[in-house]
C-alpha positions as CSV (number, residue, x, y, z in Angstrom):
1,M,72.7,-149.5,35.7
2,N,70.8,-151.6,34.1
3,N,68.4,-154.6,35.6
4,Y,67.7,-157.9,34.2
5,A,65.7,-160.9,35.2
6,I,66.0,-164.8,35.0
7,I,62.9,-166.3,35.8
8,L,62.9,-170.3,36.2
9,A,59.7,-171.9,35.0
10,A,61.2,-175.0,33.4
11,G,59.9,-177.8,35.9
12,K,57.4,-180.5,35.4
13,G,56.9,-180.5,39.5
14,T,56.2,-183.9,40.1
15,R,55.2,-183.6,43.7
16,M,52.3,-181.5,42.3
17,K,51.1,-184.6,40.8
18,S,49.8,-182.7,38.0
19,D,50.5,-182.5,34.0
20,L,50.3,-178.9,34.4
21,P,53.6,-177.1,34.9
22,K,54.0,-176.3,38.2
23,V,54.2,-172.6,37.9
24,M,50.9,-172.3,35.6
25,H,48.9,-173.5,38.9
26,K,46.8,-170.5,40.3
27,V,46.7,-168.9,43.4
28,A,43.9,-166.1,44.1
29,G,43.0,-165.9,40.3
30,I,45.9,-165.9,38.2
31,T,49.2,-168.3,37.9
32,M,51.7,-168.5,40.0
33,L,54.1,-166.9,37.0
34,E,51.8,-164.2,36.9
35,H,52.5,-163.2,40.4
36,V,56.1,-163.5,40.1
37,F,56.1,-161.2,36.8
38,R,53.8,-158.6,38.3
39,S,56.4,-158.7,41.3
40,V,59.5,-158.7,39.1
41,A,58.1,-155.4,37.3
42,A,59.1,-153.3,40.2
43,I,62.6,-153.7,39.3
44,A,61.7,-152.4,35.7
45,P,64.0,-155.0,34.1
46,Q,65.6,-154.0,30.5
47,K,65.0,-157.6,29.7
48,N,63.1,-160.7,30.9
49,V,64.5,-163.9,30.3
50,T,62.0,-167.0,31.2
51,V,63.2,-170.5,31.4
52,I,61.0,-172.9,29.9
53,G,61.0,-176.9,29.6
54,H,57.8,-178.8,30.5
55,K,54.8,-177.8,28.3
56,A,56.7,-174.7,27.3
57,E,53.8,-173.4,24.9
58,L,51.8,-172.9,28.4
59,V,53.9,-170.7,29.8
60,R,54.7,-169.1,26.4
61,E,51.1,-168.4,25.8
62,V,50.4,-167.1,29.6
63,L,53.7,-164.7,29.5
64,A,53.0,-163.6,25.5
65,S,55.1,-160.5,25.1
66,Q,56.2,-159.9,28.5
67,S,59.4,-162.2,28.5
68,E,62.2,-163.5,26.2
69,F,62.2,-167.4,26.1
70,V,64.8,-170.2,26.4
71,L,64.1,-173.7,26.7
72,Q,65.9,-176.3,28.9
73,T,65.4,-179.8,27.3
74,E,66.9,-181.4,30.5
75,Q,66.5,-180.1,34.0
76,L,70.1,-180.3,35.6
77,G,69.7,-178.1,38.4
78,T,69.4,-174.3,38.8
79,G,72.9,-173.6,37.7
80,H,71.7,-175.1,34.5
81,A,68.7,-173.9,34.1
82,V,70.5,-170.1,34.4
83,M,73.2,-171.2,32.0
84,M,70.8,-171.5,29.4
85,A,69.9,-167.6,29.2
86,E,73.7,-167.1,28.5
87,D,72.9,-166.2,25.0
88,E,70.5,-163.4,25.8
89,L,72.5,-161.8,28.7
90,A,76.1,-162.7,28.8
91,G,78.0,-159.9,28.5
92,L,75.5,-156.9,29.4
93,D,76.3,-154.8,32.2
94,G,74.2,-154.4,35.0
95,Q,72.5,-156.7,38.0
96,T,70.4,-159.6,37.2
97,L,67.7,-160.8,39.3
98,V,67.4,-164.7,39.4
99,I,64.0,-166.1,40.6
100,A,61.9,-169.2,40.5
101,G,58.6,-168.8,38.8
102,D,57.0,-170.7,42.0
103,T,57.3,-167.9,44.7
104,P,53.8,-166.4,44.2
105,L,54.1,-164.5,47.5
106,I,57.5,-162.4,46.7
107,T,56.3,-158.9,46.9
108,G,57.6,-155.9,44.4
109,E,58.5,-154.2,47.2
110,S,61.2,-156.7,48.4
111,L,62.7,-157.3,45.1
112,K,63.0,-153.4,44.8
113,N,64.8,-153.6,48.3
114,L,67.0,-156.6,47.4
115,I,68.1,-154.6,44.3
116,D,68.7,-151.6,46.2
117,F,70.9,-153.6,48.8
118,H,72.9,-155.0,46.2
119,V,73.9,-151.7,44.5
120,H,74.6,-149.9,47.9
121,H,76.9,-152.6,49.2
122,K,78.6,-152.9,45.9
123,N,78.2,-156.6,46.1
124,V,79.1,-159.2,43.3
125,A,76.1,-161.4,44.5
126,T,73.4,-160.7,46.9
127,I,71.1,-163.9,48.4
128,L,67.5,-163.1,49.5
129,T,67.2,-165.1,52.9
130,A,64.9,-165.4,55.4
131,E,64.6,-166.6,59.1
132,A,62.6,-170.0,59.3
133,D,61.3,-171.6,62.4
134,N,61.6,-175.2,60.7
135,P,64.7,-174.7,58.1
136,F,64.4,-178.4,57.2
137,G,64.9,-178.9,53.6
138,Y,66.2,-175.5,52.9
139,G,69.7,-174.4,51.8
140,R,71.6,-172.7,54.9
141,I,73.3,-169.2,54.9
142,I,76.5,-169.8,56.9
143,R,78.3,-166.5,57.9
144,N,81.4,-165.8,59.8
145,D,81.8,-164.1,62.9
146,N,81.3,-160.8,61.3
147,G,78.0,-161.7,59.8
148,E,79.5,-161.8,56.4
149,V,78.3,-164.6,54.1
150,V,80.7,-167.4,53.7
151,K,78.9,-170.4,51.4
152,I,75.4,-171.7,50.8
153,V,75.1,-175.2,52.2
154,E,72.2,-177.6,50.8
155,Q,70.4,-179.5,53.3
156,K,72.0,-183.0,52.1
157,D,75.3,-181.6,52.0
158,A,75.0,-179.9,55.5
159,N,76.7,-181.1,58.6
160,D,74.9,-181.1,62.1
161,F,76.2,-177.8,63.1
162,E,74.9,-176.3,59.8
163,K,71.6,-178.0,60.2
164,Q,70.9,-175.7,62.7
165,V,71.3,-172.5,61.4
166,K,67.9,-171.2,60.9
167,E,68.8,-168.5,58.0
168,I,67.8,-170.0,54.8
169,N,68.3,-169.4,51.3
170,T,65.1,-168.4,49.4
171,G,66.3,-169.2,45.8
172,T,66.1,-165.7,44.7
173,Y,69.4,-163.7,43.9
174,V,70.8,-160.6,42.5
175,F,74.1,-161.0,40.6
176,D,76.6,-158.8,38.6
177,N,75.4,-160.0,35.2
178,K,78.8,-160.5,33.5
179,R,80.7,-162.1,36.8
180,L,77.3,-164.7,37.3
181,F,77.9,-166.0,33.4
182,E,81.8,-166.2,33.9
183,A,81.4,-168.1,37.4
184,L,78.7,-170.6,35.6
185,K,81.4,-171.9,33.6
186,N,83.7,-173.3,36.5
187,I,80.3,-175.0,38.6
188,N,80.0,-178.9,38.5
189,T,78.0,-181.7,39.5
190,N,80.2,-183.0,42.5
191,N,77.2,-183.1,44.9
192,A,74.5,-185.5,46.5
193,Q,71.9,-184.5,43.8
194,G,74.2,-184.8,40.8
195,E,73.2,-181.3,39.6
196,Y,74.4,-178.2,38.8
197,Y,73.9,-176.2,41.9
198,L,73.5,-171.9,41.4
199,T,74.2,-171.8,44.7
200,D,78.1,-173.2,43.8
201,V,78.7,-169.4,42.4
202,I,79.0,-168.2,45.3
203,G,81.9,-170.4,46.7
204,I,83.3,-169.3,43.1
205,F,82.9,-165.7,44.3
206,K,84.4,-165.9,48.0
207,E,87.1,-167.6,46.8
208,A,88.0,-165.0,44.2
209,G,87.7,-162.3,47.6
210,E,84.6,-160.7,45.8
211,K,82.0,-159.4,47.8
212,V,78.7,-161.7,48.7
213,G,75.9,-160.2,50.7
214,A,72.7,-161.2,51.9
215,Y,69.3,-159.3,52.3
216,K,66.8,-160.8,54.8
217,L,62.9,-160.6,54.3
218,R,60.9,-159.3,57.1
219,D,58.0,-161.6,56.2
220,F,59.0,-165.5,55.7
221,N,55.7,-166.0,53.8
222,E,57.4,-164.3,50.7
223,S,59.7,-166.8,50.6
224,L,57.4,-169.8,50.2
225,G,58.2,-172.0,47.2
226,V,55.3,-174.0,46.2
227,N,56.3,-177.5,45.5
228,D,53.3,-179.7,46.1
229,R,49.3,-179.1,46.5
230,V,49.8,-178.9,50.3
231,A,52.0,-175.6,49.8
232,L,49.9,-174.6,47.2
233,A,47.1,-174.2,49.5
234,T,49.0,-172.4,52.2
235,A,50.0,-169.6,49.1
236,E,46.7,-169.4,48.4
237,S,45.5,-168.8,52.0
238,V,48.4,-166.2,52.5
239,M,47.5,-164.3,49.3
240,R,43.8,-164.0,50.1
241,R,44.5,-162.8,53.6
242,R,47.0,-160.1,51.9
243,I,44.3,-159.3,49.6
244,N,41.2,-159.1,51.7
245,K,43.2,-156.8,54.1
246,A,44.2,-154.5,51.5
247,H,40.5,-154.1,50.5
248,M,39.7,-153.4,54.6
249,V,42.2,-150.6,54.7
250,N,40.9,-149.3,51.5
251,G,37.3,-149.4,53.4
252,V,35.3,-152.1,52.6
253,T,33.4,-154.1,55.3
254,F,34.0,-158.0,56.0
255,Q,32.0,-159.8,58.0
256,N,34.4,-162.5,58.1
257,P,37.2,-162.2,55.9
258,E,38.7,-166.0,56.8
259,A,35.4,-167.0,54.8
260,T,35.6,-164.9,51.8
261,Y,37.4,-165.4,48.5
262,I,38.6,-162.7,46.4
263,D,41.0,-162.8,43.5
264,V,43.8,-160.5,43.0
265,D,42.4,-158.6,40.3
266,V,38.9,-157.7,41.7
267,A,38.2,-154.2,42.5
268,I,35.9,-152.9,45.5
269,A,35.2,-149.5,46.3
270,P,34.6,-148.0,49.9
271,D,31.7,-149.1,51.7
272,V,30.8,-152.2,50.6
273,V,29.2,-155.0,53.0
274,V,31.0,-158.2,52.2
275,E,29.6,-161.3,53.8
276,A,30.7,-164.4,54.5
277,N,31.1,-166.9,51.8
278,V,31.1,-164.7,49.3
279,T,33.2,-165.3,46.4
280,L,34.6,-162.8,43.5
281,K,36.5,-163.9,40.8
282,G,38.5,-162.5,37.3
283,Q,38.2,-159.1,36.9
284,T,35.0,-158.2,38.8
285,K,34.3,-154.8,40.2
286,I,32.1,-153.7,42.8
287,G,30.8,-150.0,43.4
288,A,30.5,-148.1,46.2
289,A,28.2,-149.0,49.2
290,S,26.7,-152.5,47.7
291,V,26.0,-155.3,49.9
292,L,26.9,-158.9,48.3
293,T,25.2,-161.4,51.3
294,N,26.3,-164.9,52.0
295,G,26.7,-166.9,49.2
296,T,27.1,-164.8,46.6
297,Y,29.3,-165.9,43.7
298,I,30.6,-163.3,41.0
299,V,32.9,-163.9,38.1
300,D,34.1,-160.9,35.6
301,S,31.5,-158.8,36.3
302,V,30.9,-155.0,36.8
303,I,28.4,-154.1,39.7
304,G,27.3,-150.6,40.5
305,D,26.9,-148.4,43.4
306,H,24.1,-149.3,46.1
307,V,23.3,-152.7,44.6
308,V,22.2,-155.4,46.9
309,V,23.2,-159.3,45.6
310,T,21.7,-162.0,48.0
311,N,22.8,-165.2,47.7
312,S,23.0,-165.0,43.8
313,M,25.5,-166.0,41.1
314,I,26.5,-163.5,38.4
315,E,28.7,-164.4,35.3
316,E,30.2,-162.0,33.0
317,S,27.6,-159.5,33.2
318,E,26.7,-155.4,34.1
319,V,24.8,-154.5,37.0
320,Q,24.0,-150.8,37.2
321,D,23.2,-148.5,40.2
322,G,20.4,-149.6,42.5
323,V,19.8,-153.0,41.6
324,T,18.6,-155.6,43.6
325,I,19.4,-159.5,42.9
326,G,17.9,-162.5,44.6
327,P,17.9,-164.6,46.4
328,F,18.9,-167.5,44.6
329,A,18.9,-165.9,41.1
330,H,21.8,-166.4,38.4
331,I,22.6,-163.9,36.0
332,R,24.4,-165.2,32.8
333,P,27.0,-164.3,30.4
334,K,26.3,-160.9,28.3
335,S,23.4,-159.8,30.5
336,V,22.8,-156.2,31.6
337,L,20.5,-155.2,34.3
338,G,19.5,-151.4,34.3
339,K,19.7,-148.8,37.0
340,D,17.0,-150.0,39.7
341,A,15.9,-153.0,38.3
342,H,15.0,-156.3,40.7
343,I,15.6,-159.7,39.6
344,G,14.1,-161.9,42.1
345,N,14.1,-165.2,43.9
346,F,14.9,-168.1,41.3
347,V,15.0,-165.7,38.5
348,E,17.5,-166.8,35.7
349,V,18.5,-164.0,33.2
350,K,21.0,-165.2,29.9
351,G,22.2,-162.8,27.3
352,S,19.4,-160.0,28.0
353,S,19.4,-156.5,28.7
354,I,17.1,-155.4,31.2
355,G,15.8,-151.9,31.5
356,E,15.6,-149.5,34.6
357,N,13.1,-150.3,37.1
358,T,11.9,-153.3,35.6
359,K,10.8,-156.2,38.0
360,A,11.1,-160.1,37.8
361,G,10.3,-161.1,41.0
362,H,10.2,-164.8,41.1
363,L,10.6,-167.9,39.1
364,T,11.0,-166.5,35.8
365,Y,13.4,-167.3,33.0
366,I,14.6,-164.0,30.8
367,G,16.7,-165.7,27.8
368,N,18.3,-163.4,24.9
369,G,15.6,-160.6,25.9
370,Q,15.8,-157.1,24.9
371,V,13.4,-155.5,27.7
372,G,12.4,-151.8,28.2
373,S,12.1,-150.0,31.4
374,N,9.3,-150.3,34.1
375,V,8.4,-154.0,32.7
376,N,6.7,-156.3,35.4
377,F,7.2,-160.0,34.7
378,G,4.5,-162.1,37.1
379,A,5.9,-165.3,38.5
380,G,6.6,-168.3,35.9
381,T,7.0,-166.4,33.0
382,I,9.1,-167.8,30.4
383,L,11.0,-166.2,27.4
384,A,11.2,-169.1,25.1
385,N,14.2,-168.6,23.5
386,Y,15.4,-172.1,22.0
387,D,13.7,-174.1,19.1
388,G,16.6,-176.8,20.0
389,K,18.9,-175.5,17.0
390,N,18.7,-171.9,17.0
391,K,18.5,-168.9,19.8
392,Y,15.9,-166.0,19.0
393,T,15.5,-162.5,20.6
394,T,12.2,-161.4,22.4
395,T,11.8,-157.7,22.1
396,I,10.0,-155.8,25.1
397,G,8.8,-152.4,25.1
398,N,8.3,-149.8,28.3
399,N,5.7,-150.4,30.7
400,V,4.7,-153.9,29.7
401,F,2.8,-155.9,32.0
402,V,3.5,-159.7,31.3
403,G,0.9,-161.7,33.7
404,S,2.1,-165.0,36.0
405,N,2.7,-168.3,33.8
406,S,3.1,-166.6,30.5
407,T,5.2,-168.0,27.9
408,L,6.6,-165.5,24.9
409,L,7.8,-167.7,22.0
410,A,10.8,-165.9,20.4
411,P,11.0,-164.4,17.7
412,V,8.3,-161.8,19.0
413,T,8.2,-158.1,20.0
414,I,5.9,-157.0,22.5
415,G,4.9,-153.1,22.0
416,D,5.1,-150.4,24.8
417,N,2.6,-150.3,27.3
418,A,0.8,-153.7,26.4
419,L,-0.5,-156.1,28.8
420,I,-0.4,-159.9,28.2
421,A,-2.7,-162.0,30.1
422,A,-1.8,-164.5,33.0
423,A,-1.1,-167.8,31.2
424,S,-0.9,-167.2,28.0
425,A,1.5,-168.1,25.1
426,I,2.3,-165.4,23.0
427,N,4.2,-166.4,19.3
428,Q,2.9,-163.3,17.6
429,D,3.8,-159.6,17.9
430,V,1.8,-157.4,20.2
431,P,1.1,-153.6,19.0
432,T,1.4,-150.9,21.4
433,D,-1.0,-150.4,24.2
434,A,-2.7,-153.9,23.5
435,L,-4.2,-156.6,25.5
436,A,-2.9,-160.1,24.2
437,I,-4.7,-163.4,25.5
438,G,-3.3,-166.5,24.3
439,R,-4.8,-169.5,26.1
440,E,-7.4,-171.9,25.3
441,R,-11.7,-171.1,26.5
442,Q,-12.2,-172.6,29.5
443,V,-15.1,-175.5,29.5
444,I,-17.0,-176.4,32.5
445,K,-18.8,-179.9,32.3
446,D,-21.3,-179.8,35.4
447,G,-21.0,-183.2,37.7
448,Y,-18.3,-184.7,35.5
449,A,-15.9,-185.3,38.5
450,I,-18.4,-187.5,39.9
451,G,-17.4,-191.3,40.0
452,K,-13.7,-190.5,39.3
453,P,-11.2,-192.0,41.2
454,H,-10.0,-189.2,43.3
455,H,-13.7,-188.2,44.0
456,P,-15.3,-189.0,47.7
457,S,-18.0,-191.1,46.1
458,T,-15.4,-193.4,44.8
459,K,-14.2,-194.2,48.4
């Protein structure tokens, strides 16, 4: 039997107080809608249909080829939203999952269990439910004495007895696809909200004597729908705990997981140590036995094995095995640090390739450099790569020694084994094995300082 999915993503989300569509707000690095789609993939749907509305082009862009799209120009309730998918799905045999795009915590395992429950019990409709300590605001699942689902009652339409029920409707359902679209033709707006409730089809099925079931989630957190920034922060917190737990189970040590922020697509090898206040974002990968100390921030970068990053920032770069970085270093995009290199405190590397065993211990800027192996940069070295309009490359060979407080004015090439004298300004190529000195001759004027404002003789 075929599976289909309808994802509801048309709402603006006025309580978010944002011009961005609600489902486009991010949790742990990706949009809520992407989280939902990843979970929906567990049921292997033959067709996904996403109902879009507010700023529809943004939703289309993030999902690209993963879905068909239907436009809901007016938001007239969940029933109305599902009606929009009729041209795509009506008449097809199988079961259809209906899920909101603002439920990022739902797991693929739970959705698969929901489908399996629906098929096993031969239901025409199955409601995904959860037990809530505080059910206020949720639709209630009303059962009879035999535990069978009788109806769903919305908060605004519930009587006092029904409001005491703690089993709530999560807003996720599985339906017999053909019967769903037949029943939608018979719902109306006779309710407190004046909307087409998708839940009304449950009553239609019950009146027809058809079988309706409910599958209860084990973890209430999975049911969270994000309607405002408070719920968004809650979803972020739950998701990050889930992510960190998975990494710990896989052999990663967190000194303080509650103060560690790791996006959902980050990969971390075993025996990595992550201290507090570390942030790992995007598609970052961390190699085995590396250490990331307090304050480290890494985005979309590949970090090798046995790397130590001390309170530093790395963006869109590659760091090979055995490298040490920091403290307070900044590795900017499109940089590659070769094996066993050292980038020390207050060193900035931008768009550069650094060879194996090269050292830049402190207070150095390496911009647009192609640097060989076993190079030593003295403190205060600058690769001056920008003339105010264009960026130029500095090429440095192997085994070069650059003295402290030197400036290399790109474009310039330094040959293998060359020596740059301290405090030099180099604007010409330096041959292999040469010494380059680029500074003015020192002049001494005896006694000249006497009588100047700083001199003791004037005080």
